[in-house]
C-alpha positions in Angstrom: 52.7 67.8 61.6 55.2 65.3 63.2 57.0 66.3 66.4 60.1 64.9 68.0 61.6 66.0 71.3 65.4 66.4 71.7 66.0 65.0 75.2 68.5 67.0 77.3 69.2 67.5 80.9 70.2 71.2 80.3 68.6 72.4 77.1 70.1 73.3 73.7 70.9 76.9 74.5 74.4 77.2 76.0 73.0 79.4 78.7 70.2 77.0 79.5 72.0 75.0 82.2 72.8 78.2 84.2 69.2 79.4 84.1 67.1 79.2 87.3 64.4 77.1 85.5 67.0 74.4 84.5 66.4 71.0 86.1 69.8 69.6 85.8 72.0 68.4 88.6 75.3 66.6 89.0 73.8 63.1 89.0 72.1 60.8 86.5 68.7 62.4 87.2 66.8 59.7 85.3 63.5 61.2 86.7 64.2 64.4 84.6 64.3 62.4 81.4 61.3 60.4 82.4 59.4 63.6 83.2 60.2 65.1 79.9 59.3 61.9 78.0 55.9 61.7 79.7 55.2 65.4 79.0 56.0 64.8 75.3 53.8 61.7 75.3 50.9 63.6 76.9 51.3 66.2 74.1 51.3 63.4 71.6 54.8 63.9 70.2 55.9 61.2 67.8 59.2 60.4 69.6 61.9 61.4 71.9 65.4 61.7 70.6 68.7 61.0 72.5 71.8 62.3 70.9 75.3 61.0 71.7 78.9 62.0 71.6 81.7 59.6 72.4 84.1 62.0 74.0 84.2 65.1 76.1 85.0 67.9 73.6 88.8 68.4 73.7 89.7 69.8 70.3 89.7 73.5 71.3 93.2 74.0 72.8 93.8 70.3 72.8 92.2 69.9 76.2 88.7 69.3 77.8 89.4 72.1 80.3 87.6 74.9 78.6 84.4 72.9 77.7 84.0 72.1 81.4 83.5 75.8 82.0 81.4 76.9 79.1 78.6 74.4 78.5 77.3 71.0 79.6 79.0 68.2 77.7 77.4 65.1 79.4 76.5 62.1 77.3 75.2 59.0 79.0 74.8 55.7 77.2 71.7 56.4 75.1 70.7 52.7 74.9 70.6 52.3 78.7 68.6 55.6 78.9 66.1 54.4 76.2 65.6 51.1 78.1 64.7 53.0 81.2 62.3 55.3 79.2 60.6 52.3 77.6 59.3 51.3 81.0 58.2 54.9 81.9 56.1 55.5 78.7 53.7 53.5 76.6 53.2 55.1 73.2 55.9 57.7 72.4 58.7 56.6 70.1 62.2 56.1 71.4 65.1 57.2 69.1 68.8 57.0 70.0 72.1 57.6 68.4 74.7 54.9 67.6 77.8 55.6 65.6 78.6 53.7 62.4 82.3 54.6 62.9 82.7 53.2 66.5 80.3 50.3 66.6 79.7 47.0 64.8 76.6 46.2 62.7 75.6 43.1 64.6 75.7 44.9 67.9 73.6 47.8 66.7 71.1 45.5 64.9 70.6 43.4 68.0 70.4 46.3 70.4 67.8 48.3 68.5 65.8 45.2 67.7 65.8 44.4 71.4 64.5 47.9 72.3 61.8 47.5 69.7 60.7 44.3 71.4 60.9 45.7 74.9 58.9 48.9 73.9 56.3 47.2 71.8 57.5 48.6 68.5 58.7 52.1 69.4 62.4 52.1 68.5 64.4 54.2 66.1 68.1 54.3 65.3 69.8 57.6 64.6 72.8 56.5 62.4 75.7 58.9 62.7 79.3 58.8 61.6 80.7 60.8 64.6 82.8 63.9 64.1 86.0 64.3 66.0 89.5 63.1 66.8 88.5 63.1 70.5 86.1 60.3 69.8 88.7 58.4 67.8 91.2 58.5 70.7 88.6 56.7 72.9 88.5 53.9 70.4 92.2 53.1 69.9 92.7 55.4 66.9 94.8 58.5 66.6 92.5 60.4 64.2 88.9 60.3 63.0 88.2 58.8 59.6 88.0 61.4 56.8 84.6 62.4 55.5 84.4 60.3 52.4 85.8 57.2 54.1 83.5 57.3 57.1 80.4 57.7 54.9 81.6 54.8 52.8 81.8 52.7 55.9 78.4 54.1 57.1 76.6 53.1 53.9 77.8 49.5 54.2 77.1 49.5 58.0 73.5 50.5 57.5 73.0 48.0 54.7 74.4 45.2 57.0 72.1 46.2 59.8 69.2 46.0 57.4 70.3 42.6 56.2 70.5 41.4 59.8 67.0 42.7 60.7 65.7 40.8 57.7 67.2 37.4 58.7 63.9 36.4 60.4 60.6 36.3 58.6 57.6 37.7 60.4 56.1 34.3 60.8 59.4 32.4 61.6 58.4 31.7 65.2 55.9 28.8 65.2 56.1 27.7 68.9 55.2 24.1 68.1 55.7 22.6 71.6 54.4 19.2 70.7 56.6 18.9 67.7 59.6 20.6 69.4 59.9 23.4 66.8 60.5 26.9 68.1 61.1 28.5 64.7 60.8 27.2 61.2 64.4 26.9 59.8 63.2 27.8 56.4 62.1 31.2 57.6 65.4 32.1 59.3 68.5 32.6 57.3 72.0 33.9 57.5 72.9 37.4 56.3 76.3 36.2 54.9 77.4 39.8 54.4 80.9 40.1 52.9 81.9 43.7 52.0 84.8 46.1 52.1 84.3 46.9 55.7 82.3 44.1 57.3 82.0 40.3 57.3 78.9 39.3 59.2 77.3 35.8 59.1 74.1 36.2 61.1 71.3 35.4 61.6 70.3 37.8 64.4 69.8 36.1 67.7 66.2 37.2 68.3 63.1 37.2 66.1 61.9 40.0 63.8 60.9 43.0 65.8 57.3 44.4 66.2 57.9 47.1 63.6 59.6 44.7 61.2 62.6 47.0 61.5 63.2 49.9 63.8 62.9 53.3 62.1 66.1 54.7 60.7 66.9 58.4 61.5 69.8 60.3 60.0 71.1 63.8 60.3 73.4 65.8 58.0 73.7 68.2 55.1 76.7 67.3 53.0 76.4 65.7 49.5 77.9 62.5 50.8 75.3 62.3 53.6 72.5 62.8 51.0 73.7 59.9 48.9 73.5 57.6 51.9 70.3 59.0 53.4 68.4 59.0 50.2 68.7 55.2 50.1 68.1 54.4 53.7 66.7 57.2 56.0 63.1 57.3 57.1 63.4 60.4 59.2 65.9 63.2 58.5 66.8 65.5 61.4 67.7 68.7 59.4 69.5 71.8 60.2 67.9 74.7 58.4 68.4 78.3 59.8 65.8 79.8 57.5 62.6 78.7 55.8 64.2 79.2 52.4 67.0 76.8 53.3 64.5 74.3 54.7 62.5 74.4 51.5 65.5 73.9 49.3 66.8 71.1 51.5 63.5 69.3 51.7 62.8 69.6 47.9 66.3 68.4 47.0 66.2 65.5 49.5 62.8 64.3 48.3 64.1 64.4 44.7 67.1 62.4 45.8 64.9 59.8 47.5 62.8 59.4 44.3 66.0 59.1 42.3 67.1 56.3 44.7 63.9 54.4 43.8 61.8 55.2 46.8 58.6 57.3 47.1 59.4 60.7 48.5 56.8 60.4 51.2 58.7 57.4 52.7 61.0 60.0 54.4 59.9 62.6 56.9 62.1 65.7 56.9 62.1 67.3 60.4 64.1 70.5 60.9 65.3 71.3 64.4 63.7 74.3 66.1 64.4 76.0 69.4 61.2 77.6 70.7 61.4 80.2 73.5 57.8 80.7 74.3 55.9 82.6 77.1 52.4 84.0 77.7 53.3 87.1 75.7 55.9 88.1 73.0 57.5 90.5 75.4 58.0 87.9 78.1 59.5 85.5 75.6 62.0 88.1 74.4 63.0 88.8 78.0 63.7 85.1 78.4 65.8 85.1 75.3 67.9 88.0 76.6 68.4 86.3 80.0 69.6 83.1 78.3 72.0 85.0 76.0 73.5 86.8 79.0 74.3 83.4 80.5 76.4 82.2 77.6 80.1 81.7 78.5 82.2 83.1 75.6 84.1 79.9 75.3 81.0 77.7 74.9 80.6 78.2 71.2 84.4 77.9 70.5 84.7 74.5 72.2 81.5 73.1 70.6 82.3 74.4 67.1 85.9 73.1 67.3 84.8 69.6 68.3 82.0 69.5 65.7 84.2 70.8 62.9 87.2 68.7 64.1 89.3 71.8 63.8 91.0 73.7 66.7 89.7 77.3 66.6 92.1 78.3 69.4 94.6 79.0 66.6 92.7 82.2 65.8 92.0 85.4 67.7 88.4 85.7 68.9 88.4 89.5 68.1 89.5 89.0 64.5 87.1 88.3 61.5 86.0 84.7 61.2 88.7 82.8 59.3 87.8 80.8 56.2 88.7 77.3 57.3 86.0 75.6 55.1 88.7 73.5 53.3 90.1 72.3 56.5 86.9 70.9 58.1 87.3 67.2 59.0 84.1 66.8 61.0 80.6 68.2 60.3 81.0 69.7 56.8 77.6 70.6 55.4 76.5 72.6 58.5 79.7 74.5 59.0 80.4 75.3 55.4 77.2 77.4 55.6 77.9 78.8 59.1 81.4 80.0 58.2 80.4 81.3 54.8 77.5 83.3 56.3 79.7 84.7 59.1 82.4 85.8 56.6 79.7 87.5 54.4 78.4 89.4 57.4 81.9 90.4 58.5 81.5 89.4 62.2 84.3 88.3 64.5 85.0 84.8 65.6 83.9 85.7 69.1 80.6 87.0 67.9 80.0 83.9 65.8 80.9 81.7 68.8 78.2 83.4 71.0 75.6 83.2 68.2 76.4 79.5 67.6 76.4 78.6 71.3 72.9 80.1 71.6 71.3 78.1 68.9 73.7 75.6 67.2 72.4 77.2 63.9 68.9 76.0 64.5 66.1 78.7 64.1 65.0 80.2 67.4 61.2 80.9 67.5 60.6 83.5 70.1 57.2 84.7 71.2 53.7 83.8 72.5 52.0 80.5 71.6 50.3 82.2 68.6 53.5 83.7 67.4 55.5 80.4 67.6 52.6 78.4 66.2 52.2 80.8 63.3 55.9 80.3 62.3 55.7 76.5 62.6 52.5 76.5 60.5 54.2 78.7 57.9 57.2 76.3 57.6 54.9 73.3 57.4 52.4 74.8 54.9 55.1 76.2 52.6 57.0 73.0 52.2 59.9 73.5 54.6 59.1 70.6 56.9 57.0 67.5 57.6 57.2 68.5 61.2 59.9 69.5 63.7 62.4 68.3 66.2 61.8 70.5 69.2 65.0 71.4 71.0 64.1 73.0 74.4 66.3 76.0 75.2 66.0 75.1 78.9 65.2 71.7 80.1 62.5 70.9 81.2 61.0 74.4 81.4 61.0 75.1 77.7 59.3 71.8 76.9 56.7 72.5 79.6 56.0 75.9 77.9 55.6 74.3 74.5 53.3 71.5 75.8 51.2 74.0 77.8 51.0 76.8 75.3 52.0 75.8 71.7 50.7 72.3 71.3 47.1 73.2 72.2 47.3 76.1 69.7 48.5 73.7 67.0 45.9 71.2 67.9 43.1 73.8 67.7 44.4 74.5 64.1 44.2 70.8 63.2 48.0 70.6 62.8 48.9 68.3 65.6 47.1 65.1 66.7 45.1 64.8 69.8 45.4 61.0 70.0 48.0 58.5 68.7 46.8 56.6 65.5 48.3 53.3 66.7 50.8 51.7 69.0 54.1 51.8 67.0 56.4 54.6 66.0 55.8 53.6 62.3 52.1 54.2 63.0 52.8 57.7 64.4 54.9 58.6 61.4 52.7 57.1 58.8 55.4 54.7 57.6 54.6 51.3 56.3 55.8 48.2 58.1 58.5 46.8 55.8 58.5 43.1 54.7 61.7 41.1 55.0 64.0 41.5 51.9 65.3 38.0 51.1 
């Protein structure tokens, strides 16, 4: 069972930052991130994961004012953060987000290759297309690209990064000091990429990285996402509220990977889960109630609006959830289900907002170590997951609880490793080191 940690200074739950066990403050607090990374490494997690958003959420009501009240919306540069964490850890993988809509392939290729070198082969790139007009306005655009267009750009972006990573052969560097040859020119080549979106000559300005290529992570649920990810993803961060949906997604995605000409096992499907764990089931349920009571009503509305790229302030919070599925311009796959399910249940927009703020549609596993481990084992054994991205409800407290209680239980069942199998992230994930594609 593979485990990734979603790194956060507050926790996933919208009430987490207000809880007494939260470790966040108003500063950078790099030690909080180091502490969590070391805890995850001691528990033999495969990697830590740093998400990113390129704007303070400002879609709800056309202003960032409300989000500053409801939930934490702080996103530091994930690359700078990973660099700091590389020096604070020695084995755990380091995954970070970089947008294919608001970056350039050469920059992303060089950055993640550098992290792979600095960390000794532990880097992973989470390729995202971003979601909102707020992000567009920070990059000299009035509006975010439409769904189809941004995934078309993303597909070529990822292909270009892969081409750049392959511009150096593994044995290109010869270091012939006597003959004054640093690298064999026959083993270094240009990318010479010329496509609809990008023209990139190459080669990359540093040798091939320890993993050959950093691991590629992707997250999404739409049909367009599946087309791109089936060709290129090696880890998929999935959103699956139920085991049945997780099973359907994993089976469908593995079939798409095979249809794209790759073995299904070359991709690890890791649904996100939010464990709320304590010494007893009753204590865990008490913790869940405490967190729910701390959710500001506007937290879900602001987050949903930004993620959907649709302003929910147009609708009354005490009215039934409006069917805006045809108007989504941000995250489509996730919210088509979220909205459809809410309409079917007949709940109000305000009720949905509180629900969503509490979990972001990830399953919440509440209970003792045995209860939580039982559910994780069930998802794993019944084909819903190759492992999980653990999203602490409160940071760092919830991670401490998982590491102290759940991981030993899973290790006792033979489901989680006690030692790392190698030194690179590919070793941890059981992924082959790719040879350069000429």
